[in-house]
Every structure is written in structure tokens, then in C-alpha cells.
C-alpha positions in Angstrom: -315.9 -143.4 -122.3 -314.7 -147.1 -122.0 -317.5 -148.2 -124.7 -316.2 -145.3 -127.0 -311.9 -146.4 -126.1 -313.3 -150.0 -127.3 -314.8 -148.7 -130.5 -312.0 -147.0 -131.3 -310.1 -150.4 -130.6 -307.8 -148.8 -128.2 -306.0 -151.7 -126.1 -308.1 -153.5 -123.0 -305.3 -152.7 -120.6 -305.1 -149.7 -120.9 -308.9 -149.2 -121.1 -309.3 -150.5 -117.8 -306.4 -148.4 -116.4 -308.0 -145.4 -117.5 -311.3 -146.9 -115.9 -310.1 -146.8 -112.8 -308.7 -143.4 -113.1 -311.2 -141.6 -114.1 -313.4 -143.6 -111.2 -311.1 -142.0 -108.6 -311.8 -138.8 -110.2 -315.2 -139.3 -110.5 -315.6 -140.7 -107.0 -314.1 -138.2 -105.2 -316.6 -135.2 -106.3 -316.0 -132.1 -104.3 -315.5 -128.7 -104.2 -314.4 -125.7 -101.8 -315.9 -122.5 -102.3 -316.0 -119.9 -99.5 -313.8 -122.0 -97.1 -316.9 -124.9 -97.5 -316.6 -127.9 -98.7 -319.7 -129.3 -101.3 -319.6 -132.9 -102.6 -321.9 -133.4 -105.1 -323.6 -137.2 -105.2 -325.2 -137.2 -109.0 -323.5 -134.5 -110.9 -320.3 -132.4 -111.3 -319.4 -129.0 -110.0 -318.9 -125.8 -112.7 -315.6 -124.9 -113.2 -313.7 -128.9 -112.8 -311.6 -129.6 -115.4 -312.6 -132.1 -115.7 -317.3 -131.6 -115.9 -317.2 -129.8 -119.7 -315.7 -133.1 -120.8 -318.4 -135.4 -118.7 -321.3 -133.2 -120.0 -320.4 -133.7 -124.0 -319.6 -137.1 -123.8 -323.4 -137.3 -121.4 -324.8 -135.4 -124.8 -323.3 -137.7 -126.9 -324.5 -139.8 -125.4 -328.4 -139.5 -124.8 -328.3 -138.3 -129.2 -326.7 -140.9 -130.4 -329.3 -143.2 -128.2 -332.7 -141.1 -128.9 -332.1 -140.5 -132.3 -332.1 -143.9 -133.5 -335.5 -144.4 -135.4 -336.4 -147.3 -133.1 -336.1 -144.7 -130.7 -337.9 -142.2 -131.5 -340.9 -142.1 -134.0 -340.6 -138.1 -134.3 -337.3 -138.2 -135.5 -338.0 -137.5 -139.2 -339.1 -134.3 -138.0 -335.9 -133.1 -137.5 -334.2 -131.2 -140.0 -331.4 -129.9 -138.6 -330.2 -130.6 -135.6 -326.5 -127.9 -133.9 -325.6 -128.9 -130.3 -322.9 -126.5 -128.5 -322.1 -127.9 -124.8 -325.8 -128.2 -123.4 -327.6 -125.6 -126.2 -329.4 -127.5 -129.0 -330.4 -125.3 -132.0 -333.6 -127.3 -133.7 -335.2 -126.6 -136.7 -338.7 -128.6 -136.4 -340.4 -129.9 -139.4 -343.6 -131.0 -137.8 -346.1 -129.7 -135.4 -346.1 -128.1 -131.4 -348.1 -131.3 -130.2 -345.7 -133.6 -131.7 -342.6 -131.3 -130.8 -344.0 -132.0 -127.3 -344.2 -135.2 -127.1 -340.3 -135.1 -128.3 -339.6 -133.2 -125.2 -340.8 -135.7 -123.4 -339.3 -138.3 -124.8 -335.5 -136.4 -124.8 -336.1 -136.0 -120.4 -337.1 -139.5 -119.9 -333.8 -140.6 -121.3 -332.6 -139.7 -117.5 -334.8 -138.2 -114.8 -332.2 -136.3 -113.5 -331.0 -134.2 -117.6 -334.5 -132.5 -118.2 -334.8 -130.1 -121.4 -336.9 -127.1 -121.8 -337.9 -125.5 -125.2 -338.7 -122.7 -126.5 -340.2 -121.6 -129.6 -338.6 -119.2 -132.2 -340.9 -119.9 -135.2 -339.5 -117.2 -137.9 -336.9 -115.9 -135.2 -334.8 -117.0 -132.2 -331.9 -116.1 -129.9 -328.9 -118.8 -129.9 -326.0 -118.0 -127.6 -324.9 -114.9 -128.6 -326.4 -114.7 -132.3 -330.3 -114.4 -133.3 -331.2 -116.2 -136.1 -334.6 -114.9 -138.3 -336.2 -116.9 -141.2 -336.9 -114.2 -144.4 -338.5 -114.6 -147.4 -335.6 -113.5 -150.1 -336.4 -113.5 -154.1 -338.9 -116.4 -153.2 -336.5 -118.2 -150.9 -336.4 -118.6 -147.9 -333.1 -117.5 -145.8 -331.6 -116.8 -142.6 -330.6 -113.5 -141.3 -327.9 -112.7 -138.8 -327.8 -110.7 -136.1 -325.4 -110.5 -132.5 -327.5 -110.9 -129.6 -326.7 -110.5 -125.9 -329.4 -110.4 -123.1 -331.4 -108.3 -121.6 -328.9 -108.6 -118.2 -325.5 -108.1 -120.2 -323.8 -105.0 -118.8 -321.8 -103.9 -121.2 -318.6 -103.7 -119.0 -315.5 -104.7 -119.8 -311.7 -104.0 -118.1 -311.7 -100.1 -117.5 -309.4 -98.1 -119.8 -308.5 -96.2 -116.5 -307.1 -99.3 -115.0 -303.7 -100.4 -114.5 -304.1 -103.7 -116.6 -302.2 -104.4 -119.1 -302.9 -102.8 -123.0 -303.6 -106.2 -124.1 -306.5 -107.4 -121.4 -307.9 -103.5 -121.9 -308.0 -104.8 -126.1 -308.7 -108.4 -125.6 -312.6 -107.9 -125.4 -313.3 -105.6 -127.9 -310.9 -108.0 -129.9 -312.9 -110.8 -129.8 -316.2 -108.8 -130.2 -314.2 -107.5 -133.8 -313.5 -111.7 -134.2 -317.4 -111.9 -134.1 -318.8 -109.3 -136.4 -316.2 -110.4 -139.6 -317.0 -114.3 -139.1 -320.8 -113.7 -138.8 -322.7 -113.5 -141.7 -324.7 -109.6 -141.0 -326.5 -108.0 -143.0 -325.0 -103.9 -143.9 -326.9 -102.9 -141.4 -326.6 -105.6 -138.5 -322.6 -104.8 -138.7 -322.7 -100.8 -139.1 -325.5 -101.0 -135.8 -323.0 -103.1 -134.4 -320.1 -101.5 -134.5 -322.4 -98.5 -133.0 -322.8 -101.0 -130.4 -319.2 -101.5 -129.9 -318.4 -97.9 -129.6 -320.9 -97.1 -126.8 -319.0 -100.1 -124.7 -315.9 -98.4 -125.3 -317.0 -94.9 -124.8 -318.7 -96.1 -121.1 -315.7 -98.4 -120.4 -313.6 -95.4 -121.1 -311.8 -97.2 -124.0 -309.3 -94.8 -126.4 -309.5 -97.1 -129.3 -310.5 -96.9 -132.6 -313.3 -99.2 -133.4 -313.5 -99.0 -137.4 -309.5 -98.0 -137.4 -309.5 -102.1 -135.1 -312.1 -103.6 -138.0 -310.2 -101.9 -141.3 -307.3 -103.9 -139.8 -309.1 -107.2 -138.9 -310.7 -107.4 -142.4 -307.6 -106.4 -144.1 -305.6 -109.1 -142.7 -307.8 -111.8 -143.4 -308.7 -110.8 -147.0 -304.7 -110.7 -147.2 -305.1 -114.4 -146.2 -307.0 -115.5 -148.2 -305.6 -113.9 -151.2 -302.5 -115.4 -150.7 -300.2 -118.4 -149.0 -297.9 -116.4 -148.0 -297.2 -116.4 -144.3 -298.8 -113.9 -141.9 -295.1 -112.3 -140.6 -294.4 -111.7 -144.0 -297.9 -110.5 -144.9 -297.3 -107.9 -142.0 -293.9 -106.5 -142.9 -294.7 -106.3 -146.6 -298.0 -104.3 -145.6 -296.7 -101.8 -143.6 
């Protein structure tokens, strides 16, 4: 982190002060769980405000080091590389054996930071999306679908609870936002909408999923086609 500050031409005294503070924060690396205190010798606890930042900086350092041509003879086989925190989606053009060699190279960076590899070939699940490579008009393209793990229970705040309605609707508004902003085919779009209706029914939620989707699409379309503020759009379209 101090190296990044130096590259950004931050004043040396500021870097020294930052290094002292960050060392104090990371040196006392403890957490409390069920009245038992735990000390982490070489890692950070989940939920710590610094954990996600330090993990991202560490993986960024790994990428910048291992993706150098002189450090990685397989870099030419990486067609695309996308990372979200510690989940990586890589489009690989080399052989499976070369991919295994590349994985060994990544795992040699830090013995305590080990990657695993899942081969998808023409279809793979990444985070909450399912991506499939399909042929369309003699060209290859990616088809998207919503992915839920087999352990997904579909449980949200129950409609009969005494939570505020905004809390109850939050999960469904989030699912609708994902639905609208993911390039799904019409069949996948309809299937996901049906899944949301089923989840709402199972949780005793008396909401109109179709109406919420329509309102979200309408709002998004208006935002793309005008320079007026959202508040003025809302008042004029009621």
C-alpha cells in the first residue's frame, strides 16, 4: 500500500504516518466470537473493515507481478481476465496442461494464498451468473442466465413479520435490479421473473412482481431518453 502511495507521488511524511497507523491496525489482529477472543497470525478476520481492502490490494499486487511477460510464459493464453474480490473469470486459449502449469505458477506466489480451478469449457457459473458460449449466425457469443447455488433456500423476510415494508421489499427490488441489468434472453428473463414470484409466494409476500418490473423498466427507459431529473419524471408520469 505504501508503494502505491509512492507511485501516486504522495508526500513522504504522509506515507510514513500511514504506514505507522496501518501497522498498528493490522498488528493487533484479533476478533471476538461468542465471547472468545481469536488472534490471526497471518490472515484477517471476515467482517473486519480493513479485510476487503487488504485482500483487494494483495490480489492486485499478485496480478501485477504474475501477469508480467517475464514472470509468466503463459500470459499469451489469457484472452480475458475478470476478478471480483477473489473470484476470477478467465477465458483461456491454451491447453488444459498449460492451464495447470499456470495455476501452479499463481500458487507459487504465496504458499498461504492458494487458488483452485474450475473448468467450464462452454458453460460456467461465476458469482450469481451462469455464462454459456453459444454459436449464433456463425459467430460465438455469451448467453447469460441467473445462477443460484444448490444450497440457496429462497428465504427472505416473511411478509407477515413486523419489519418495515421497505425492508421486506429490499430483496425483491435487488433481484429486479439484477434482472433488468443483465442481458438475458426473453425465455431466461421470463423464467427468472417466475422464480421471483415463487420466492415471494413462499415467503408470504403480497407484492406484484410484474408491476415492479414494469415500473423499474419504465423508470430506466425514461432516464436514458431524457435529461430531466428523476424527481420531475416521477411527478410528470404519475
